[in-house]
N, C-alpha and C positions, 0 to 999 in steps of 0.2 A: 230622052225621058229621065225625069229626076229620080235618083236612087231613093228607096224607101227601105227604112229598117225600124222596126219597133221591138223594143225589149220591155216586156211587162211582167212584174211580179205580182201575184195575188195571194194574199195570206189572210185566213180567217180563224175565228174561234167562236164557238157558242158554249156558254156556261151551263151548268145543269138547270138553272132557272130559265134558260132561253134567251139571255141577253147576248146580243151578237156584236162582234167587232169584225170588220172587213177593211183590209188595207190594200191599196193599189200603189205600186211604185213603179214608174216607168220612165223610159228614155226614147225619144222619137228623133230620128234623122230623116229628113225628106228634102232632098236636094240640099240647098244652102241653109235650110232651117234646122235648127236644133232645139228641141223642147224637152225640158224636164218637168215631171210632174209627180205629185204624191196625192192620195185622197184617203180619208178615213171615214167610214160609214158605221154608225154605231146605234144600237137599240138598247133601251132600257125600259122594260115593260112594253108599252105600246108607242113610246116616243121614239123617233128616229131622227138622228142628226148626221150631217155630212159637212166635212171641212176639206177644203182643197188648198193646195199650194203649188206654185209654179217655180218656187225656188229649187236649187239642185238639192235633191233629198239625200239623206243618208240611205245606203243600200243595204238589203238584207245581207247578214253575215253568216255564211255557212261554215260550221265547224263540226266536222264529223256527223254525227247523227242529230245535231241540233242546228237550229236557225234562229237568230235573233234580229229584231228590228226595233230601232229607237227612233223617234221622231220628236225633236224638240218643239217644232211649231205646233204639233198636236198634243204635246204633253202625254205621249204614249210610249210605252215600252213593253215588249213581249217576247217570250222565247218558246219555241215549238220544239219538242222532243219527239223524234220519230218513233212510231210504233207500228210500222208497215214498210213494205219494200217500195222502192221508186218504180213508176211506169212511164213510159214515154212513147210517143208515136209521131210521125209526120202526118198531120191531119189532111194537108192539101199541098199539092206540088204542081206547077205549070211552068211554061217558059218565062212567065213574068216574076215567078217567086215562089215562096212556099211559107207554110204555117207549121211550126214545130212546137209540139207541146211536150213539156217535161213536168210530170206530176212528182215533185221531190217527196212530198209527204202526203199521201191519201188519208192517213189517220195519224194524228199526233196529239200528245198531251201538251197543253198550253198554259203558261202562267203569265197573266198581265195585271200588274199591280197587285191589288189584293184579291183578285179573282182568278179562277182556273176553269178549264174546261177542255173540250176536244176541238181539234182544228185541222186545218188543210192548208197546203202550200203548193203553188204550181208557178212555173215560168213559161211564158209564151214568147216565142221569137218569130216575127214576121218580116219577111222581105217582099211582100206583095201588099199593096195598100188595101184596107178592108173593104172600100168601095168597089174595088175590082174583082172581088171573089163572087163567083157565079152561085150565089146561095140566096135563099128566100126566107127560111126559118132556121133558127138555132135553139135547141134546147140543151142546157148544160146544167149540171148539178153535182152535188156531193152529199153523201149521208155518212154520219159517223155515230156509232154507239159504243158501248163499253166492249162489245165483242165482235162487231161486224162493221164493214165499211163498204161503200159503193161510190163510184163516180162514172159519169156518163157525159158524152158529147154526141149530139144528134143533128147533123147538118142535112137540111133538106132543101132541094131546089134543082136548078140545072146540074149542079154538083151535089151529090149526097153521100154522106159517109156516116156510119154509126160505131161509136167506141163505147164499150160497156165493161167495166171491171167490177168484180165482186171478191172481196178479201184476197186480192193478189193475182186473181187470174181473169184473163179475158174470156168473157162469156157471151153467148148469143141472148139477145132480149127480144121478147115478142111484141111488147108494147112500151113506148116511152111517151108518157103524157104529163101534162102539168101537175096532176094529182096522184099518179101511180106509175109504177114501172112493173111489168111482169117479165120474169125470166123464164128461160126455155125449160128449166127444171121444175117449174111450178111455183117458185118462190115469187113473193109480191112485196113491193115497198109501196106503202100508202103515205101520202104527205097532205096535211090539212091546209096549207096555204094561209095560216092563221095570222101572218104578218107580212104586209107588203113593205119591203125595204126601200124600193125605188121604182117609180113608174113614169113612163113618158118618153118623148123623142130625145136622143143623145145631145141634141144642140141645146136643150133646156135643162138637162140633168147633168150627166157626167162631164160634159164638155163645156158647160155654160161658164165656167170660171176663166176659159182662154180668152184674152182680149182679141176682139175682131174675129171671132170664131166663124161667123157667117161668111166672112171673106177669105178665111184660111182654108176651109175644108169643103169639098163638094157637098151639095144638097143631099146626095144619096147616102152619106154617112150622117149628117145632121138630122135627117128624117127617120134614122133607124129607130125603132120603137122597143123599148125594153121594159120588162116586168121582172123584178127580182123579189123572191119571197124568202122568209125564214119560216120553216114548217116543223112542227112536231111530226115525227115520222115513226112508222111502225113496220117492221121487217117480219114477214112471215115465211117460214121455209118449211116444206113438208116434213113432218115427223118431229119438228122442233117447236119449243116454246117461242111465242112472239117475243120480239125484242124492240124496245123503245129507244129512240135517239132523236137527233135533230138533223134537218136537212137545210141546205142553202141551195137554191135553184132559181133558174130563169128561163124565160123565153124572150128571144130577140128576133125582130122581124124587119127585113129590108124592104123599102118601098119598091115597087115594081117599075 
């Protein structure tokens, strides 16, 4: 069986006005195949654009509490300055491989060109092919405000696991839905889903730029359906004034 390893960076920023920048930088080794890729998804108002490249990308540079990424093909440069502690977990592990999640910056101050905002950085390392994971639905997201942050991973299916962090602590959650999260202490996060950043099967969205994609990857991966939002979000905690911020979140569904 061909060895599989995916190293994927995800970096984002949302400005005070709600404009979002989302960068993906990855390196995939699958048997004899070696694929590099990068992607930049950006919103300005209600307009959303996506650019992809299969050239060997520059990788994010980690320098103490800052991370920078520059992309000449996308004419994009940004720097993330950490304002939170790192969190990490092994999300899935079996005899076939594992999924290791490292959230380097759950909450960061970001400067990109003439804009600035709050952002997030994570790195995912997978040694099991995503079409082999026994999962049906995944909800993932992150929320950042001036004072609070949250990040969540909710895998449901034959294998289920829920990860939820609030302000640096792993916490139980009562409900994780597309529009809200309720925490065990009575706190709530409401998300308005006001802007859809990307929607559809991966074979026609995120993976569409790969030549011969339908012949390269199994149908179970190409038919995975993704819906990603940028939401205005409101965090309510008992005894505290509500806090406004921005969330980027998604639901991903695998075919049965």
